[in-house]
C-alpha positions, 0 to 999 in steps of 0.5 A: 377574267379570262381563263390563263395558260394553266387554267386553258391546259388544266381543261384539257386534263380534265377533258382528257385530251392530250396536248403538248407545248412548246414556248418561243418568242412572242410572235404576232403574225403568221409571217413572224411564225415562220421559223417556227414551223421548221421547229414545231410539226404539225399544221400550223394555223391563222385565226380569223376573228370576223363581224358580219353587218348585224354584229353577228361573230366569228371565229374562221381558223384555217391552215397559216398559208391558206387563201381565204376571199372576204368577199366570198366567205360570207356566204360559206359561213353564213353572215349576214352580209359582208364581214369585217375584221372584229376590233381588238376591245371587241376581241379582248371583251369576248375572247379573253385574248390580244391580237395576235393571240388569237386562238380557238382555244379562247372559245374557253373564255366564250363558254356561257354566252357562245357569242362566236360561231367557230368554222374550221376550215377542212383543209386544217382539219385534215392534219393529225396534228394543229398548232395553236397559241395557248392564250397568249403568242409565246408558246405553240400547243398542238393538239389533234383534230379531233381533239380540237372538236372536242374542245370545242365542244366542251365549251359549248360549241358545234363548230362547223367544218366548211371549206372556207379557202380557196383550197379547201374549195378547190378540193370540193369542186373536184370531187 
């Protein structure tokens, strides 16, 4: 059975990772969440649940306005061939969330098997505060980038910070 919001909050508390949560109306897309950006400080995000041709699963997390080219991302994240979005039933089976509620916090439901490879966009990780749904899309939980990495590690995942967005790739090219 997937973790609940109270279980997630308890897990943060056990790890001494400070978070704060704001309840709001359910939002299902980045576009629907636009007004939240003014009300809730910090980086707002999008989460892509992807599958490659060999069935490998990826959770790619970037800023809400990041441009991600699915044709190019395969090479960056180490996928076998092109990637596509994972189906809703697979998302629910592996991460215990439904479309519209995808979040890196759902890694709490992938602690035993670690079926998902986790990739955080480099640009996103430069934000002091990041906002994600706490397993349901009717709230946003703020966490530091450092706290996010610690959370992923505590869930058994070695999250990689890569330049997956076109914006992060441009910064890397300019260096």
